[in-house]
N, C-alpha and C positions, 0 to 999 in steps of 0.2 A: 118584664124581662128578668127581674130579680127572682120572682116566683118560679120562672121557667128554669133558671140556674139551680135553684134549690131542689126542684123536682128531679132534675138531671143528676145532681150530686147524690141525692138519696138513692136514685136508681143504681148508680155505679156502686155506692156503698152496699146496697142490698145484694148486688151481683157478687161483690167481693166476699161478703160473709157467707153467701150461698156456696161459692167456690171453696172457701175455707172449710165449710161444713162437709162438703163432699170429700175434700182432701183428707181431713181428719178421719172421716168414716172409713175411707179406703185404707189409711194407715192402721186403724184399729182392726179392720178386717184382716189385713195382712199379718198383723201381730198375732191375732187369734189363730190364723192358719199355721203360723210358725210354731206357736205353743202346742197346737194339736200334733204337728209333725214331730216336735221334740218329745212330747209325751208318748207318741206311738213308737218312736225309736227307743226311748228308755225302757218301755215295756218289752220290746223285741230283744233288746240287749240283755235284760234281766232273765228272760226266758231261754236265751241261747246257751249252748254249751261253751265251756271254757276253751280258749285258744289251744291250750296244751293237750286237749283231747282230740285234736284233729289227727287222723291216722297218718302214719308215714314211717319210713325206715329209720332205725337208729343210725347215728353217725358211723358206727363200726360196720353195720350192714351195708350202708351206702358205699363206703370206701371199699369194702370187700367185693362189691359188684364190679369195680373198675380194675381189680387185680387180674393178672393172667388166669384164665379159667372162669372168671366172673361173668355174670349175665351182660354186663355193659362194657366188657373189655373190647377195645377197638370198635365200639358202637358209634352210632350217629344220634342226632338229636331226636329223631322220630322213635328210635328204639328206646331211648330214655323215657320219653313221654308215655309210650305204650306200656312199659314195665310198671310205671307208677300207677297208671289207671287200672291195669289188670289186677294189681295186687291190693290197691287201696280204694278204688272206686273213683267217683267224680270229684272228690276233693281230697287233697293230701298235703302234708307239710314236710318240707326239707328244712331241718334246723341249720342255721348258719354255721359254717365251718370254714377255717382258714381265711378269716376276714370277710366272708360273704354274709349277707343278711339272711334272715329267715325268709323263706319263699313258700307261699301257698299256691298249689296247682289246682285249678278248677276247670271243669267242663260243663258248668251250669250257666245257661244263658242269663238267668236272673242275677247271678253273681256278677257276670261280665257287665251287664247293664248298670248294676249298682256301683261297681268300681269306677266306671266311666262317668256316671252321673254325679259322683261325689269327689271327683279328682281336683276340683277347684280351677282357678284361672291359670295357674302355673303347674300343670301336671308334671309329675316326676316319673320319668322313664329311665331307670338306671341303664346307662349305655355299657360299652365295653370298657372295663376298668383299665386294661392294658393300653387301650387307645387314649384314654384321658391321661394316664401316667406318662405315656410317650410325649404327648403334646405339651403338658405342663411342667414335667420334670426333666425329660431328656432333651426336648427341642424347643425351649422357650424362645430361642433366637428366631425361629420361624413363626411360631404361633402367638407370641406376645401375650401369653396367658389367656388366650381365647380358645376354648375347646371346640367350639362349633355347636350346631344344633343337636348332635348326638350326645355330646358330653355335658353341656351346660344344663343347669337347673335353675328354677326360681326366676328372679328378676333378670339375672344375666341372660338366661335363655330367652325370656320374653322380649328383652331389648333387641336381640338378634332377630328373632322371629318377626317382630313388628317391622323391622327394616327390610327384610327380604320378602315378606308375604306379597306386597303389591307387585313385585317383579316376577316372582316365581309361581304364584298361585292364581294370578288373574288371567283368565282364559284369553282375553283379547291380546294381552301382552305376549303370552307364550306363543300364540298362533301367528304372530308377526313372522315367525321363523318357518312357517309352512312351506313357502317356495323353496327355501334352501334344503329343508328336510326331504321334500319331494325330489329334488335334484339328486340328493345323496341316495335315495331309494332307487332311482332309475340307474344310477351308477352301480349300485349293488346288483341290479339285474344284468348289467353288462359283465360284471364279475362272474355271475352264475354261468353265463354263456361260455366263459373261458374255462370254468371248472367242470362243466358237464361232460360226461363221456358221450361222444356223438352217437354211439350205438345203443347203449343201455339207458342213457339219459340220467344216470346216477352221478352224484357229485364225487369227484375223484379225490378231493382233499378233506381235511377235517372241517366240516361245515360249521361246527360250533365255534371254532376260532374265527371263521369268516364273519359270523353273525356278531361276535364280540367286537370285531373291528368296525362293523357297520354301526353298532351302538356307540362305540367310542368316537367315531367320526361325527356322529350326530350330536352327542353331548358337547364335544369340543366346539362344534359350529354354534350351538345355542349359548354355551357358557362363555366361550372366548371369542366368538365371532371370527373363527379361524378354520379354514379347511386344511386338514392335516395331510390329506392325500393317502389315507390308509387303503382306499379302494382303487387306486390308480391301476389302469390297464397294463402298465409296464410290469406289474407284479412286484415292484420294489416297495417294501414297507419299512417305515422308520423303525429301526431295531429297538428304540426305546419304547415304542408302543407294544411290541411283543414282550419286552422285559416287564412292562407294567402289567400286562395280562397275566404273565406267570406269577408276578409278585402278588397280585390280587387273589389268585387261587391259593397261594400259600397263606396269605393273610386270613382268609375265611377259615381255613382248616386249623391254623395255629391259634387264632383267637378263640375258636371253639374249645380247643384243648385247655387254654389258660383262663378264659373268661366264663365258660359254662361248666366244664368238668372241674372236680376238685384239683387244686394246684397249690404248690408252695412258693410260687414266684414272688410273693410279697416278702418272703423271708429268705429266699435263696434263689439266685439267678442260675438256672440250669443252662447247659449248652443250647437246648432247644428254645429256651426263652430268649437267649441272645440272638438266635436265628430270627425270632419274631421281631426283635428290635431292628435288626438289619433289614428285614422286610419292610418295616415301617419307614426306615431311612430311604430305601430304594424307591418306594412309592412317593415319598415326600420330595425327593430330589427330581424325579422325572416330572411329576405334576408341577412343581415349582418352575422347572425349566420352561414348560409350555406356557405357564401363566406369565412369566417375565417376558417371553417373546410376544405374547398377546398385548401386554401393557405397552410395550415399545411400539406397537402398531395401532394404538388407539387412534380412531379417526380416519384411518386409511382404508378400512374394509368397506365393501359395498353391502347394501342390504341393511337390515335392522341392527341396532347397537346390541352387542352381546350382554349377557347377564353380568359378567365381570365389570365391564365398563359402566353399566348402569349403577351397580352397587358401589363402585369406586367413587361415584359422585356423592354417595351418602356416607360411607365409611370404608376407607381403603383396606384396613386390616381385616375387617369382617368380610370384605369382598374377596380377599385372597384366601381366607380360610374356607369360605363357601365354595369358591371355585375348586379348591382341592377336594372338598367333599363331593362336589358334583362329578368330577372326573373319576373319583374312587367309586362312587355309588352308581354311576351311569353306565357302567360296562356290564358287569356280571348280572346285576338284578334285571335290567331291561332285556338283555339277551336271553336269560333263562325263561322269563315269562313269555317272550316272543316264541322261543322254540317249543315250549309246552303248547301254546295256542296253535302253532303251525302243525305240530304233531297230531293234535286232536282233529284238526280240520282234514289233514291228510288221511287219517284213519276212518273218517266218516264222509265218504264221497257224496252222500245225499245232502248233508249239511253244507258241504263245499259248493254244491250246485246251487243251493238256495242263496248262499253268500255271493256266488258269481253273478246271479241274476241281479242282486242289489248293486253290485259293483258295475255291471254293464250299464245299468241305468244312469250311473254317475259318469262313467267314462265310455261312451259308445265308441269313441276313437281312442286307441291306446296312447296317442300322443297328446291328448287333452291334459292340460295342467290341472293339478289339484288346487282348489281354492277354498277359502273359508266358506264361500257360498255353496259350492257343490258337495262339500263334505259335512254339511250341517245334518243331513238326514241319512245316517248310516246305522239304524238301530240294530240290524242283524250282526254287523261286524262288531259293534260294541258288545252285543250279547255274547258273541263267540269268545271275546277276550274275558268277559266277566265269568263265563262258564269255565274256561280254562283255569282262571284264578280260584274258582270255587274248588275244583278238583285238586289242583296242585298250587296252593298259595306260595308266595315267595318265602314265607316263614310259617312254620306250623303253629306259632303262638304269638300273642301280643303280651307286653309286659308293662306294669305300672307299679308304683308304690301307692298304697292307700292314702288318700288325702285327708281322711279323718277315721275315727273308729267306725267300723261297719260290721254288719252281721252277714256272713256268707255261708250259705247252705246250713244255716242254724248254728254256726260257730262264731264266737266273738273274735274279730280280727282287729288288732290295734292299728292306729294311725302309723304310717311309715313302714308297714310290712310289704314286702314284695309279693306281687300276685302275677302268676303266669297264667294267661287265659288261653286254653287250648282250643284254637279255632278249627284246625284242620279236621279232627275227628267229627266235629259238629257239622261242618259243611259237606262231609262225606257220609252223613247219616240219613237214612230214610225218614227218620223222625221229623227232620226239618226240611229235607229236600227229597220228595218222593222220587223213586228210581235214581237215587243219588249216584249209582255207579255208571249211569248213562250220561253221555255228552249231549245235553239238551239245551242249546242256546235259547230255544223258545221259552224256557221258564223265566227268562228275564224280559220278555216282550210285554209291554203293558197293554198293547192293543194290536189289532190286525190279525192276519192269517197266522195260525199256529201259536198264538199267545196262550200261555198257561195261566188259567185263573188262580191256581193255588199259589203262584209266585207272589201275589200281592199280600198273602197272609203270612209270609215267612218272617220270623223274628229278625228285626234289623240288626240285632247285636250278635247274631250268629255269623254273619258274613261281613267282615271288615278287613279286606285285604290291604288297604292302605292306612289302617288305624282309624281313630275317631277323635273328634274334638280338636282343641288347639294344636295337638301334636300330630295331626294327620300328616302323612308323608309329604314333605315339601316338594318332591319331584314328581308327584302324581300327574299333574297336567302335562308335563314334558314327556314322561314315559308313554302316556296314552297317545299323544299326538305322533310320536315316533313309530309306535307299533301299528297304529291305524294306517299310517301312510305307507309303510313298507308292505303290510298285508294287502292293502288295496292294490298295489302295483303287482305283487306276486300272483294274486288270484286273477287279476285281469289278463295276465300274460301266460300263465301256466296252469295245467292240470297237475296237481301235486299229490303224490302218493307216498306211502311208507312201505318198505319191504323188510322182512326179518322179524326178530323178536320185539316184544313191547319195550318202549323206552324206559330206561332205568334212571334212578336219581341218587345223588349223594345228598346228605343232609347234615350240615354243620351249623353255621350261623344262618345260612339260607338254603333253600332247596334248589339244587343245580342238576340239570340233565347230565347223564353220564354215558360213556360208551360211544359207539359209532352212531352218527346221525344219518340214518338210512333213508334219506329223502330222494325222490325221483321227480324231476321237473320236465314235463312234456309241454312244449309250446302249443298254444291254441290260436 
């Protein structure tokens, strides 16, 4: 018996030392790999050109572009990016002026991947400085020194993100709202019937405004668990919703002028800057009103608990700030992407017919409710949305501060340098997407009829409409569900066409469809 115990003890001891040997070997191997990577980087850094050698305009030349008669006077963001690339190539440098940091502009996918791969666990994406200033300096009474996911950095950002991720990024949690979102979509169809001219089938009012109200009704339902009634058949709309829509349009334009273009607002408050602050006030007051009403009705609503109530159980102040951000971001961004997708589908009847066949398989009867089960398999619809986002992404570039010293396009770029990664020109280039000017949802299909084999070989860092890594867009799941639901209902009920000139866009902070929305809806 004693001998048996000794043998067993030696066996355990042998296994322990064997495990320790493997563990130590693994650590040594990992250490050697890290040393090799460090040595490789040191060599790359020494061979690269100096940061100051990156081409770009002088401060004087840049400012002169924005003066009356200059190339960028009254321009938009896409004009700015195009001028830089045309004059300086795939990498350029704008030196920091008027309190702004140095910013490198790159159109090299290898650079983009390197920036994302080295950003660390707390990526820094400088938000809108006026936005942060307003929340922390002008209205600390409302925001309590919490800037939200757009403004916060480092651990403060990570603490917020860790609390909201399980609620806003988990597919099962978001899709609890599908029945309500489907109901809102069907209500939108009833609104279309009121807005259609009985003879021409054209929409008689500003369709863009109507889609904004659909998007706002949807995000209020998910965020606040509250139906706002923006799509009521009575035609009466809460005037505050319309005021918020107008304020958001002003916000995007004014923040572009003060946060992107050269501005003296940090040194002197111009009348237009005061207008921006008033716009922030208007947005804050309206969204706060809706949030307070929702808090007063916690527990009274039917259906799933809203995001605000779920977050209030974790941290009430973060919940309030996140709800404001959801109401701000959930109107113009979602409506813009949806209109772009609808426009592409309307302009390509053969693609629309393919999509309709998929939808008919899900909804043989128009009155069939959409469920998590019957919406699982909608590859073509999702491919249509992805393809529209490829051609007209919601923003033409992504932004980060470098998380460490890196070499971009053979130039040394120090840690903490701003990098603007121009995605839109890449996603519209034949180099990365053959026949890039064509609307081809098939390029996103992995298998089945019409799938494009070359889509599998596309550089994954060229197409990132919702960002990448820990700072991926927090509203991605919500926006996708909203758009998929309404598109399914529209395609099932109408043949959709476009008449007139091509759709135009304005580009400030985001890309927004502009002009008349010339859609025609013919019942099927």
